[in-house]
C-alpha positions in Angstrom: 0.0 0.0 0.0 2.9 2.4 0.7 4.1 2.2 -2.8 0.8 2.9 -4.5 -1.9 5.6 -4.7 -5.4 4.6 -5.5 -8.2 6.9 -6.6 -10.9 4.2 -6.1 -11.6 0.6 -5.4 -11.2 -0.4 -9.1 -7.6 0.9 -9.1 -6.9 -0.9 -5.8 -8.3 -4.2 -7.2 -6.0 -4.0 -10.2 -3.1 -4.3 -7.7 -4.7 -6.5 -5.1 -6.8 -8.9 -7.2 -8.2 -10.7 -4.2 -9.7 -7.6 -2.5 -13.4 -7.4 -2.2 -15.6 -4.4 -1.3 -18.1 -5.2 1.4 -19.7 -1.9 2.1 -18.1 0.2 3.8 -15.0 -2.1 4.1 -12.4 -3.4 1.8 -11.5 -7.1 2.6 -8.1 -8.5 1.7 -7.2 -12.2 1.7 -4.0 -12.7 3.5 -1.8 -15.6 4.8 -2.5 -17.9 1.9 -6.3 -17.2 2.1 -6.3 -18.3 5.8 -7.1 -14.8 7.1 -9.1 -11.8 6.2 -7.9 -8.2 6.7 -10.8 -5.9 7.0 -10.0 -2.3 6.4 -11.6 1.1 5.7 -9.8 2.8 2.7 -9.8 6.5 2.6 -9.0 7.2 -1.0 -9.2 10.9 -0.7 -6.6 11.0 2.0 -4.5 8.0 0.9 -5.0 6.2 4.2 -6.0 2.8 5.2 -7.4 2.0 8.7 -7.2 -1.7 9.7 -10.6 -2.6 11.3 -9.7 -6.3 12.1 -8.0 -9.5 11.1 -10.0 -12.7 11.2 -9.6 -16.3 10.3 -11.4 -17.4 7.2 -14.0 -19.3 9.3 -14.7 -16.4 11.6 -15.1 -14.1 8.6 -17.5 -16.6 7.0 -19.7 -16.5 10.1 -20.0 -12.7 9.8 -18.7 -12.2 13.3 -16.9 -9.1 12.1 -20.1 -7.3 11.1 -21.3 -7.0 14.8 
């Protein structure tokens, strides 16, 4: 992320192909698809706020949406 500047989700997805947008978060697959990094991306300020890191199974149970 430090080496890139993104104007929107589509530009981010071109670099991070596994990223998904789950309003209002951007979700990244990390650790060989074993974990999900949930973040809020502020495109206008060039900042990313990590909201949480979950295992794939916890993510699938939507525990992060509470």
